N, C-alpha and C positions, 0 to 999 in steps of 0.2 A: 818540500822537496817530496817527490815520487808519492802524490794524494794517491791512485790508483791503487799501487803496492799494499797503503795502509791502509785501505780500503781492504782489501781481500785479508791482511793482517787480523783486521779487526773483526771480520766475520770468522776466520779461525779462531780468536779469542774467544768469541761468543760460542761456537762450537763447541769447545773444550768445557764452557761453564754448562751449555746446556742440553750435550748431544743425550746425557741420558736419561732427560725426561722422553726422548722418543726409542729409549731403548739402546741407544749406542754407549760406543766403549769410547770414554776420549783418549783413552791409549793405545787405538786402532784406527788412528783417520789418516785416509789416504787422499791425497793431491792430484788431480789427474787435468792433463791439459792436451789440446793438439793445436799443432801449427803455433801460431802466437800465443797460444794458451799454454803448449807446451815450455816456451821461451820464459815465460811468466813463472812456469813450475819450477823452471831450473835456477831465476833467479831466487824465487824461495828457500832453496834447497842450498842454495850457498848465503843465505844470509844467516849469521849466526843468533840474531832474534828471532827470526820467523820458523825457523827450520825446527826448533824447540815444541811446534805447535802441531806436526804431525810426523809420521811412522814410517810411510812409504810413499811412493812416487809414481805416477805413471806422464809419463812422454812420448806423444805421437807425433810424428813426422816435426821435431821440433824447427822451427825458422830461427834467421837472423845470430846464425852460430859462425860469424867471421870475425872480423874486426872491430866492430860496433862495440867499442869496450864502453864501461863505466867510467863515465868522465865528471867531474866538477859541475861544468858548468852545459850540458844537457840542456838543449831547447831555448838555451839562453838568445840566440841571434832570431832565432824564427818568434821568441815570445817578443821580443823587442819591436821587431821589424811590425807585427800582427798590433801592439800598440798603437804605433806611428800610423798605421794604414787605416783605422779605424777612430782617430783623432782623439785617443786620448795621451799624445804628446807628441812634441816635434823634432823630439832628442832623437841622433844617430844610433847605429849601433854602438858605436865606441865612446860615445859623450860621455864625459865625466860626469853627469847629473844621475847616473845610473847609480854611482857610489851613495847616493844620499837618500835615509832611509825614509823620510819625510815624503822626497817625492816620488818614491818607487811606491809608497802606501796610497798615494793619491792616485796615480794611474790604476792601481790594482782598484782601487774605488770605483775608477770611470770603466774599466774592462767588465767590472761584477753587473753594470746597469747596459751594458751591449746583449742584444741576445745572440743568441745560439749560433742562429741562420747568418747573422752578420759577422762571426768570428770566424765559423767554418768556412766561410766564403771565401775567406782571404787564406785559408791554410796551402791549396793546392797553386796559387800566384807567389811564393816563396819558393818553392819549390825548383824550379829553373836556376833559381841563385845560388843552390846549396842550402836553404833555409827551411830542414825538413825538421817536425815535431817527431822525435825519435823515442829510444825505450827512457829507460829510467836512469836516474844523474846518482853521482855519487854524494854522500850526504855526511852528515856530522850529527854530534851529540847521542845523549842517553837512550833514543827510541829511532836512531839510524839503524836502516834496514843494509844500506850497502855502502859501507864505509872502506873502503878501498876496491879495486880496481879488479876487474874479473881476473885476470890470471892469478891474484894474491887469493881472493875466494874461493875459487873453484880447486884451490887444495885444502880447504876449512870444511867438507862438506862432511855432514852428521851419515854416521853406519845405519844405511837403512836400506830397505831391500827395494828395487826401482827395477818396472818394466820400462823398455823403450823400443823405438820400433821406426819403420817405413813401410811406405808401398814402394813396389817396384817403379815405377816411373814417375811419380812426383809432378814436377812442373812441366816438363818437357818444353821449356821456353827456347833451347835452342834448335828445336826442330826444324827451323827454317834453313839451316845449313846444309839440309837433304835436297839435292835437285831432283833424285831419281835412285834406282836401286844400287847403283855403283857410283856417283858422282856427287861429290860436296861442293857446295859453294865456297870459295876459296875466301870471297870477302867479307862472306859474314861469319864463316869460320874466324878468322881473322880479328874480325870485331870481337867476339865471346872469348878468344882466348886473350885479348887487349882487356875486357873487360872484367874475367875471371880472375887474369895475376892480379889486377888493382884491386878486386875485391876482395882477394886474398891479403892481400897487404904484401904485397912484392913490387918490387921495380919491373915495367914492363919493359922492359929492355928487347931492340929486335931480334936479337937471339934467344932470348926467353919466349917470346911470341913463336917466332919459327919453330922452336922447338916443342913448344904446345900444339901447333898449327900440325906436326909432325905425329903426335901421338895422337891426335883427334881426327885424324883425314881420312875416316872411312863413316858410314853412314851409321852402322850401327854404335858407334864411339858419338860421336859427335853430337848428335841429337841426346845424349845424357850429360852432355860439357857443363851445362848451368847446375841441374841437378847435381851432380859430384861434387861442385862447389858449394853448393847453397845449402845441399842436407846430407848427401852420402857421407863424405868425407868429415864433415862438423858432426857426424853422428858415430861416429868411431871414435872420434877427439872425445865424445863425451861420455862412452861407454867406456873406454880405456882410462878416464879419470876418475869414474864415480868405481869403478872395480879396484882400483890401487888403494880406495877408500872403505871400501863397503865389501860384506860377503856375499852380497845377493844382486847379481845383476842380471839382468836378462835381457836378449837382443831376438827381433823377430823382424823378418819382411812380410807384407802381406802382397801375394801373387797371383790372387784369383782373377779370373779375367772375363769370363762369362756371364756378365751383370745383365744382359739382355734388356729387358723395360723396368729393370728393378731401380733404377737411377735416373731419377726428372731433373734435368737442368732448373726448370721453371717456366712457368708462362711468359711465350715469348721469346725465348732463348733456345738456342740450337743446341740440340743433344751433342752430347763430345762422340767423335767417332768411333769405332770399337777397338782399333787399336788402342786408344790411350787410357782404358781400362788396365790396372786400377790405379787412377792419376791422383792427386794430391785432395785428401776428403771423401774422395768418392765411397772409403770403406767405411765411412759413416752411417751409412743407409742401415748397416745392418747393427749400429752397434746404440743410436739414438734416434735413428730415422731421419735423418736431415737429407733432403733430396728426394725423399721415398716415392717410389713408382709404383709399378705392378707387380707385387709378390706373388709368383708361384710357389707352389708347395715345397722345391729345393729353396727358393730364397727364404724361405720361413724356418728352414733346418739348419740354413748357413746363418741365419740369425742368432740361434740357438747357441751352434756352435762354436759363432766367432767370441758372443758375450760371454758365454763361459768361462773363456780364458781369462776375462778382466774379472769377474766374480771369483773365481779361484784363487788369482792375485790377490785381489783388496780382502777376501775371506782369512787366507792363509799365507800370504807374504811371498807367494811362489805361483809361478802359473804350472809346475808339473803336477803331474796326477797318475794313478796307478797307470790308466791307459795312455796319459800324454806324458812322454817320455820329454823333459825340457833341460837341459844343462843350463847351469851355470855361465855365464862369458868370461870366456879367455881372452884377456888381450893376445897371445901368441897366437892362439888359433881363430880367432874373430868368430867364433862358432855363435852361431844364429838358428832360430826355430822358422822355418817355411811355413807360412799359413795358406794354404791354398783346398780348395775343394771337390779332389775329382771324383768324376762318377766311377763305378756307382757308390763304391764307400761314402764317399766325401770326408774320407781322413787325409790328413794333413802328413805330406811328405817328412816333416820331421826337420832334425835337428841337421845342418851343414858346415862348414870349415869357409874361412875364405870370404867374409861380406865385404863385397867392392874391395878387395884387397888391392886389386890393379891400379884403380883410383889412387887409394890410400897413399899406394906407397911411392905412386907418381908426384902427388903433391906436397908429398914428405920429405921423399929424398931426391928426387929428380929434380924438380923447380926451383928449392932452396940452394942446389949447386951452380944452378945457374944465375939465379937472381939474386943470391945473398941473403940478407938476415931479412926477416918479415918485421916491417914494421905495426907495432901496435900502438895506437892513437893514446895519449896522455889528454888531451882536450880535443874540445868541440871543433876546435880551428885545423886540429890534425885530420879530424876527421870530415873535415868541410874540405880539406885537402883532397881525400881522397874518391868522396863522392863527386867533386867537381873535375877530375882526373877521369871519371867516368862517364859523366856528364858530358866531354869534350868527344866522348866516341860516337856521340848521340847523331847516326847522319840520318836525316829522313828521309831518303831514297833507299839507306840498306834497310832503316827498319820496317818499310812497309810489306807486310804479308799479313796473310788471313788470319784468322784466331785458330785455323784448324787447318795446317798443310795438307794437301793430298801427296802421299808418297808411296812409290813404287817399291816393294820390299824386295829387299837382297837377301840372299841366302842367311848369312849370321843376324838380319836385324831382328828386333824384336817382335816385329810383325809377323814372323815365319817362326815362332818360336816352337810352334806348336807341330808342326809339320813334321811327320814321319820321313825323315830323308831316305831313309833305307829301303821303306814300302815303294817310294817314288820313285826309286833306281830299278825295284825288281819288275816295277809295271814297266817301265820303259824299258825293260830289255826283252819282257814278255812279249812286246809291243813289236821290238824289232825281228823277235824270231819270227812272229806271225808274219808279220810282212813279208819276211824273206821265205817264207815256206807257199807264201801265194803267190808271188812272182815266179819262180821254180814250177811252180803248178801252172801258172800260165804260159809258161816258156814250155813246159812239156806240152801242154795240149797245142801248140802253135805248132811246135815239131811234128807231132803227128799228124797235125791237120795239112801241113806241108809235106809229109810223105804222100800222104790219100790222093792229092795232086798230082804229085811225081808219078803215081804210078797208073793214072789215067792216059 
């Protein structure tokens, strides 16, 4: 069970026994992950067996924070289908023969003789049937890593410093809802509301879907719909849970947008449009050099300033320094540190309150009033019901959209975030005054010329 997690735990055990050889401190181990890696870091943090092997953690843009629970039969259906399709068994998914240990051992022996290419080629073919290879499973025994469901393990975290946060634009998967500056595509908005409600584990009744559509029926909000339920709301849930059990949780949001040519998508791949920055993982160019493009002198300064946040946390258990005021997260205030690098000082704005509060209030208070109790799956069959419910929404015509949609910005949209509207207003007023003066001058000149002709 959970071989990947056991590999990581084995690595942590090795670090515990050998880190002193490299000058390290076995009592000051930090586990750090981004996206799926952040989800793995979270699993390690709720495992009573694994959490004793490290002392603080960093979780960046954690994915998978919704109803995908830890269940005992995780990946069972997908594994059985795979064995059948590559010729290692003729049994169906629910055949009683799967309960025979000798039969299963024979199937496993057959699978070990198959190439990685043959096995991996079958994986996407089962996904339309709702047979995914998902996350870790609930396990048992002396070396069990995840012996209970997530809501139970989530309340058994170790008291340790945690640094966690997101970028300000993440996925933008629901960007296809935007038609122009003021208009939202109602069909696509319905799709994303329906999908989001089901992904959160609620009943997608017509009244709930309409209520969601009303909430997100502006371009500045609809573009963030999927980000809200897949990243931002789960991030607050994570921070709240950790804060209830830890003395030191630090939340941030990376908001720097002016990447220029510093980010390189890859050979033959289209560059993201300027308005999409900072998207999911884009900020890693300043931390680990992923998708590294052409750095300017400013980019090198940002690289130092940004990476120093993590260096300080790893060394001291807090990102706060004498020159960087960073308060611990308080669930009541939802306070977080804004990471940005404005000219000329490159000094981040610092602490703010109400991290994605509006989205959190909507999905935590308003939606449950309409949709009722949230369903937490206790088996893969439950998860399959949710997944198939989402897959039923897949309308090929509805989902035909380009990788990046060209959007005409509205005043309140993220595209126009840095426009100085007060300055623009006074410029417009000034132009109007100049135009009025010009018209008056023309009128006076015309009147004088007319009088000249009248005196002839």
